[in-house]
Residue, then its C-alpha position, 0 to 999 in steps of 0.5 A: m492477465d497477459l503482460s508483454v513487451h513489444t519493440g518496433s514501430l509504434a505506428e504498425l502495432a495492432t492494438p485496441a489502444l496505444v498510450v503515449s505521453v507528452f510534457y506540458d512545457e514542450t512546444r514540439t512533439v517529442g519521442p514516440v509521439a513524433a513517430v505516431d504524429r508522422a503516421m497520422g499526418g501531423f494530427l497530434r501536432e495540430l492538437l498540441d499547437s491548438g492547445e486541445i492537448t496540453g500535456k498537463e499532469g494527468e490529462v488524458t485525451v483519447l482519439h480514434t485513429r480511423g485506420a491512420i495507424a494500426a492501433d484503433r485508438i491513441a491515448v495521449v497522457g500528460l506528464g506535466k512539466r519536464a523539470t518536475f517529472d519523476l517516477v511518482r508522476a510516471r506511475k500517476a500518468a500510467a494510472a490515469a491512462a488505464t482508468e480512462l481507457l477502462k472507463r471506455k470499455v477498452p480491456a487491452f492496450h499497450s503503452v510507451v515507457h513514460g519518461r524513457g530518455v528523460l529521467g536518469e533512471a534505467p529503462d527497467v526502472l521506468a518500465e517497472a513504474t509504468v506497469e505498476g501505475t497501470l495495474l494500480g489504476a486498473y484496480s477495482f473492487d466489485r466482488y459484491k456488485s450484482h451483475a444482474i443490474a444492467e445500469d450498474k454494469e454499464r457504469r463499471k469500468a472494464t477489467l484489464e485483460s491484456f497490457g503490453l509495453v512498447d518501445g521503438a528503441r533497439g536492444g532494450a527488450r530484456a530490460l523492459r521485460e525485467g521491469l514488466r516482471r517486477g512492476g507486475l509483482l509489486a502491483e499484484a502485492t499492493n492490490y492483494a492488500r487492497d482486496l483484503g482491506n476492502a473486504p467487510g468485517n462480516e467476511i474478514t474476521p481474525a480467523a478468516l484473515a489467518d486463513a487467507a494468510t495460510t492460503l497465501a503462504r501455500e501459494v507463494g512458499l512462505e512458512v506460516e504459524v497461527l496462534g489462537p487464544a490458548e497459545m496467546a495465553e501461554r505467552g502471556m499476551g494479556a493486551l491482545l486478549a483483552v481487546a478481543r474479549g468483547s467479541a464472539q470472534e476469537p483473536r489470532l496472531i499470524v506469523l509468516r516467514h520468508r527464509g532467503g538470507g541464510r543465517q542473517a537476522p530477519y527484518a520484522l514487519v508488524g501490522k495492526a489488523i483490527t478487523f472491525d473497530s467500534g471503539g469498544i466501551s469507549i464507542k465511536p460516533a455512528q457517522n462513518m463507522e462503516e469505514m472501520k473495516f479499514d482498521k485492519c489495513g496495517g496487517c493487510a499491508v504486511l501480508g501484501a508485503m510478504r507476498g511481494v518478498a516471496r514473489l521477488e525472491l529477496p535474499l533476506n530473512v523477513v518475518g511478518v507478524v499480524p495481530s488480529a482482533e475485533n474491538l466490540p462492546s459487550a458484557t465481556a468487553y474490557k473497560p476503561g480503568d482495567i489494568l492489563t499485563a502484556s507479554s513483556g511483563k509491563t502493566i497497562e492502565v486502560v483509559n480509553t478502549d478505542a486506543e486498542g491498536r497499540l494494545i495488540l501491537a504491544d504483544a506483537l512487538t514483544y513477539a517480534c523482539g524475541l526474533q532478534p531482528r535487524a529492525i522492526i517496522d510496523f504499520a498501523t491505522l493508529t490515530g486520528a491525531c495523525v490525520v489531523a496533523l498530516g491529512k491524507h497526503c502522507s503517513g506519519v513515521l516515528g522511531n528510535d533509529q534515524g538511519l532506518i527512518d531516513d532509508l524508509v522515507d527515501a523509499g516512500e519518496r520513490t514509490g509515492d507512499r510518502a511519509w513525514q517524520l514526527p518527533l519522539w522526544p522523551v517529554y512525550t513519554e511523560q504523557i503516558r505515565s500512569d498513576y496505577a500501572d507502568i504505562k497508560n494506553s492514551g496520553g490525551r488529545e495533545g500530540g496523540a500520534i506521538t504519544a501513541a508511538a511513545f507507547l509502542e516504543a516501550f515494547v521494542d526493547g531497544v531494537p531498531w524500530a520505525h512506526f508508520d501511522i497510516a490512519g490518513t493514507a490507508w483508504r480514500t473516499r474519493p477517486a484519485a490518479e492512483g486508483a479507486v475509492g477504498a483501501t490503497g495498499v499503502g506501505v506495501r511498495l514502500i517496504l518492498e522498495y526498502l527491502r530491495a535496497q537492503a538486499e543490494t547492499 
């Protein structure tokens, strides 16, 4: 895709569409809208005065310019109230404009930098948010759509072929180009994770996910190591191997390394990748089981984040660890009542085979601890209990290091990958004590998201650690301002924002 920056008169820019923005609580045309309005003889002014364009958050009005300016169309997107405008709303506005224009089969357009001159953010940061939102909003997953079906083709939105930032201010081109570059890389990493997350279980098996990681490593310059069942057995990964036993698909442990920090200890990113989760012997209800292809989204987020780390060339050491398996029922599947031995040496009583994610993470976290990392951050579609607690509006975050959690929550606020901290008090650990083993893999329905995190904490060996339960945020079933149905890529931009901040300290 062609990404570019243009400076100069907005009215003289020849483009299929020009995106400008207005605030809901402004009674006058402002900024770039004023320049375009003058060129159009006050037409935008009339629409604002009449209330046909309100500036409400996410509202998009597309007008044909009929030769009044060089652009064929102008899209006016609402930013909401000036007092509440922030980077998240800038991304949403950009995404909304992209979605509407692509629905109208406009594959190329330019946009002003939303919030330019309003927020206290640098121009490159605002440019980054505008590009990011545009590319996230432009995303679609139609790999399996038949191009032979004319009606379906007509319903589908166009593919974005060219996008540019345009700014009438002088001397800002360098900053805008840097923002364009970073925003493009962040959106690319997120959309990469979305592609993997959306792919079905018959295509993305644990072995296929490992192949994708190997290809990724070759493309962006990461080191890669893939452990199969034999290597896992040598390391005593009894929990991960047990989950995989019910499937004909062999498990994999994927390890990606970015060496940008010299002799510094690495940051370890761990992501659950159950490529399909039936629940095993404790089988799930049939309704919505097809969505369990998304149970790999934690691992996909880590792969996307590692792509971003490499492309941004962060001066840090970062390791991505992705345990992957299928969880299916069969004559060889692990069972409730089984007792497993994890690679840490801890024994685990299985009380529910649908609490499998924490089992594969137990061995992955132990592996990560062996790297002597500065911190471990894991992402997992872990519990329905977290969805009940927080809905689909934010992820749950828990951990053993408050400073780490605070920094991650701040990163989530800036990127829109919002997270809410849940308590992890010692009393919750009591719920996962076993009569027959060191620990059991479920503490029951009450406080389920917290007891799952308490289980994970038993395997981090005191290393600074934060756990994101993304069960409610990893995919969406209805279109939103930020993009289409399906995998969201949640966690990718959050962790990249956090790591970028660490690189600057």
